[in-house]
MARGU-48444 format. One record per residue (C-alpha): residue in one letter; x, y, z; residue number from 0. Coordinates in Angstrom, 3 decimals, m for minus. Each point is the difference from the previous one (the first is absolute). Last residue first. Example, Ala and Ser with C-alpha at 12.3 -4.5 7.8 and 13.67 -1.06 7.14 Angstrom:
2
+-----+----------+----------+----------+-----+
: res :        X :        Y :        Z :   n :
+-----+----------+----------+----------+-----+
:   S :   13.670 :   m1.060 :    7.140 :   1 :
:   A :   m1.370 :   m3.440 :    0.660 :   0 :
+-----+----------+----------+----------+-----+
This chain:
68
+-----+----------+----------+----------+-----+
: res :        X :        Y :        Z :   n :
+-----+----------+----------+----------+-----+
:   K :   m9.095 :   37.692 :  m24.976 :  67 :
:   V :    1.479 :   m3.462 :    0.534 :  66 :
:   L :   m1.288 :   m1.492 :   m3.241 :  65 :
:   A :    1.188 :    2.785 :   m2.286 :  64 :
:   Q :    3.471 :   m0.041 :    1.557 :  63 :
:   I :    0.247 :   m3.749 :   m0.498 :  62 :
:   I :   m1.145 :    0.142 :   m3.615 :  61 :
:   A :    2.316 :    2.874 :   m0.953 :  60 :
:   R :    3.049 :   m1.484 :    1.763 :  59 :
:   K :   m0.562 :   m3.428 :   m1.537 :  58 :
:   E :   m0.359 :    1.527 :   m3.465 :  57 :
:   G :    3.187 :    2.021 :    0.438 :  56 :
:   A :    1.937 :   m3.015 :    1.279 :  55 :
:   S :   m1.055 :   m2.039 :   m3.026 :  54 :
:   D :   m2.577 :   m2.734 :    0.384 :  53 :
:   G :    0.999 :   m3.622 :    0.584 :  52 :
:   S :   m1.762 :   m0.221 :    3.332 :  51 :
:   H :    1.785 :   m0.238 :    3.353 :  50 :
:   V :   m0.834 :    3.540 :    1.083 :  49 :
:   I :   m3.565 :   m0.420 :   m1.266 :  48 :
:   S :   m0.448 :   m3.184 :    2.035 :  47 :
:   L :    1.442 :    1.845 :    2.979 :  46 :
:   L :   m2.545 :    2.790 :   m0.412 :  45 :
:   L :   m2.865 :   m2.501 :   m0.067 :  44 :
:   N :    1.370 :   m1.806 :    3.053 :  43 :
:   V :    0.298 :    3.304 :    1.862 :  42 :
:   E :   m3.591 :    0.882 :   m0.865 :  41 :
:   A :   m1.248 :   m3.404 :    1.157 :  40 :
:   D :    1.960 :    0.286 :    3.250 :  39 :
:   S :   m1.595 :    3.367 :    0.683 :  38 :
:   L :    1.956 :    3.221 :   m0.397 :  37 :
:   T :    0.773 :    2.422 :    2.847 :  36 :
:   S :    3.382 :   m1.615 :    0.715 :  35 :
:   V :    1.073 :    0.659 :   m3.588 :  34 :
:   D :    0.265 :    3.733 :    0.633 :  33 :
:   V :    0.478 :    1.158 :   m3.583 :  32 :
:   N :    2.435 :    2.826 :   m0.719 :  31 :
:   P :    2.575 :   m2.124 :   m1.841 :  30 :
:   A :   m2.393 :   m1.537 :   m2.530 :  29 :
:   Y :    2.055 :   m2.155 :   m2.382 :  28 :
:   Q :    2.968 :   m0.731 :    2.288 :  27 :
:   Q :   m2.290 :    0.048 :    3.035 :  26 :
:   I :   m1.800 :   m3.045 :   m1.424 :  25 :
:   A :    3.318 :   m1.856 :   m0.189 :  24 :
:   S :    0.759 :    1.098 :    3.569 :  23 :
:   M :   m3.212 :   m1.687 :    1.060 :  22 :
:   D :    1.200 :   m3.186 :   m1.668 :  21 :
:   V :    3.090 :   m0.088 :    2.205 :  20 :
:   M :   m2.112 :    0.541 :    3.101 :  19 :
:   A :   m2.328 :   m2.801 :   m1.064 :  18 :
:   S :    2.973 :   m2.346 :   m0.356 :  17 :
:   A :    1.027 :    0.708 :    3.585 :  16 :
:   S :   m3.532 :   m0.482 :    1.313 :  15 :
:   V :   m0.357 :   m3.300 :   m1.835 :  14 :
:   A :    3.312 :   m1.238 :    1.411 :  13 :
:   T :   m1.030 :    0.972 :    3.523 :  12 :
:   L :   m3.329 :   m1.767 :   m0.420 :  11 :
:   A :    1.788 :   m3.155 :   m1.163 :  10 :
:   L :    2.344 :    0.102 :    2.993 :   9 :
:   A :   m2.914 :    0.378 :    2.383 :   8 :
:   A :   m1.795 :   m2.926 :   m1.638 :   7 :
:   S :    3.118 :   m2.168 :    0.202 :   6 :
:   A :    0.468 :    0.851 :    3.679 :   5 :
:   I :   m3.625 :   m0.863 :    0.731 :   4 :
:   L :    0.277 :   m3.300 :   m1.861 :   3 :
:   T :    3.279 :   m0.873 :    1.716 :   2 :
:   K :   m1.549 :    0.705 :    3.388 :   1 :
:   M :   m2.841 :   m2.394 :   m0.838 :   0 :
+-----+----------+----------+----------+-----+
């Protein structure tokens, strides 16, 4: 049981660390956006745009339009 709890805590820590990295990716395209005010669904949408095959200019325009 202790191993399960430790594994779950480790997994949550890893998810939190990767989320922080992804948040910086959003900040790259919309630097004035407070990501902490966005819902999980909104963050996931923005991350899917960040990781899309669009050009940097298209990503920036879409993300900035969505967060306004």
